[in-house]
C-alpha positions as CSV (number, residue, x, y, z in Angstrom):
1,X,-54.3,28.3,13.6
2,X,-54.5,25.0,11.8
3,X,-53.0,26.7,8.7
4,X,-50.2,28.1,10.5
5,X,-49.2,24.7,12.2
6,X,-49.6,23.1,8.7
7,X,-47.3,25.6,7.0
8,X,-44.8,25.3,9.9
9,X,-44.7,21.6,9.7
10,X,-44.4,21.9,5.9
11,X,-41.4,24.4,6.4
12,X,-39.7,22.1,8.9
13,X,-40.1,19.0,6.7
14,X,-38.8,20.9,3.4
15,X,-35.8,22.1,5.5
16,X,-34.9,18.6,6.6
17,X,-35.3,17.1,3.2
18,X,-33.2,19.9,1.5
19,X,-30.6,20.0,4.0
20,X,-29.6,16.3,3.8
21,X,-26.2,15.8,2.2
22,X,-26.3,13.3,-0.7
23,X,-23.4,10.9,-0.9
24,X,-21.6,11.3,-4.4
25,X,-19.7,8.4,-5.9
26,X,-16.3,9.5,-7.2
27,X,-15.2,7.5,-10.3
28,X,-11.9,6.0,-10.5
29,X,-9.5,7.7,-13.0
30,X,-7.5,5.2,-15.0
31,X,-3.8,6.0,-15.4
32,X,-1.6,4.4,-18.1
33,X,1.8,6.1,-17.6
34,X,4.8,5.9,-19.7
35,X,8.0,8.0,-19.7
36,X,9.6,9.4,-22.6
37,X,12.3,6.7,-24.1
38,X,15.9,7.4,-24.2
39,X,18.9,5.1,-25.6
40,X,21.9,5.0,-23.5
41,X,25.0,6.4,-25.5
42,X,27.7,5.8,-22.9
43,X,29.5,2.6,-22.4
44,X,27.8,2.1,-19.0
45,X,25.5,4.3,-17.0
46,X,23.7,3.7,-13.6
47,X,19.8,4.4,-13.9
48,X,17.4,4.9,-11.1
49,X,13.8,4.0,-11.6
50,X,11.0,5.2,-9.3
51,X,7.4,4.4,-8.7
52,X,5.6,6.8,-6.3
53,X,2.0,7.4,-5.4
54,X,-0.1,9.6,-2.9
55,X,-3.6,9.6,-1.7
56,X,-6.3,7.0,-2.7
57,X,-4.8,4.8,-5.4
58,X,-4.2,1.3,-6.8
59,X,-1.2,0.5,-9.0
60,X,-1.6,-2.9,-10.8
61,X,1.7,-3.1,-12.5
62,X,5.0,-1.1,-12.9
63,X,7.6,-1.8,-15.6
64,X,11.1,-0.5,-16.5
65,X,13.8,-1.4,-18.9
66,X,17.0,-3.2,-17.7
67,X,20.0,-4.7,-19.2
68,X,18.0,-7.7,-20.7
69,X,14.9,-5.5,-21.8
70,X,11.4,-5.0,-20.2
71,X,10.9,-6.0,-16.4
72,X,7.3,-6.0,-15.2
73,X,6.2,-6.2,-11.7
74,X,2.5,-6.9,-11.0
75,X,0.9,-5.4,-7.8
76,X,4.2,-3.4,-6.9
77,X,4.7,-2.1,-3.3
78,X,5.0,1.5,-3.2
79,X,7.0,3.6,-3.1
80,X,9.6,1.5,-5.0
81,X,13.0,2.4,-6.4
82,X,15.4,0.2,-8.2
83,X,18.9,0.9,-9.5
84,X,20.2,-0.8,-12.7
85,X,23.4,-0.5,-14.5
86,X,22.8,-0.4,-18.5
87,X,25.5,-0.7,-21.2
88,X,25.7,1.2,-24.5
89,X,22.3,1.3,-26.8
90,X,20.0,0.0,-24.3
91,X,16.6,1.4,-23.7
92,X,15.6,3.7,-20.8
93,X,12.0,4.0,-20.2
94,X,9.4,3.1,-17.4
95,X,5.6,3.0,-17.1
96,X,2.7,1.9,-14.8
97,X,-1.0,1.1,-15.0
98,X,-3.1,2.0,-12.0
99,X,-6.3,4.1,-10.8
100,X,-6.7,7.0,-8.6
101,X,-9.9,8.4,-6.8
102,X,-8.0,11.3,-5.1
103,X,-4.2,11.6,-5.4
104,X,-1.4,11.0,-7.9
105,X,0.9,8.2,-9.2
106,X,4.2,9.0,-10.8
107,X,7.0,7.0,-12.6
108,X,10.4,8.2,-13.5
109,X,14.0,7.4,-14.2
110,X,17.1,9.4,-13.7
111,X,20.6,8.7,-14.8
112,X,23.7,11.0,-14.5
113,X,27.2,10.6,-15.8
114,X,30.0,13.2,-15.9
115,X,28.8,14.9,-19.0
116,X,25.6,13.2,-19.9
117,X,22.3,12.8,-18.0
118,X,18.9,11.2,-19.1
119,X,15.6,11.9,-17.2
120,X,12.0,10.9,-17.8
121,X,8.8,11.3,-15.9
122,X,5.2,10.7,-16.2
123,X,2.4,11.5,-13.7
124,X,-1.3,11.1,-13.4
125,X,-3.2,13.2,-11.0
126,X,-6.7,13.8,-9.9
127,X,-7.5,15.9,-6.8
128,X,-11.0,16.6,-5.6
129,X,-12.3,19.6,-3.9
130,X,-14.1,18.3,-0.9
């Protein structure tokens, strides 16, 4: 009888120990985003730059190119969108630096004229199976 009680107690203890869920620390994924570069070939074009994110993320900086060169914003609010007018031979490019645990960060630009369009996007994604 004592052996049966011992084995039942041992079985209950093992069941409790083995059924405990362990907390797993998910590392942050570092994102260094940069869109493809384009050069405006028109006299003037309106460009829409966007910064978007979903899930569990941190964005430390965002940049885009305006009429006078690179414009960098530290700790931007999200989502962000800015429209700039660029003259001939100016650079179109955007980027961001951030971290995600579970989600995505995206930077893009879009410019459309009568017969010309420019588009660039970069995205960083990490989705977890929970």
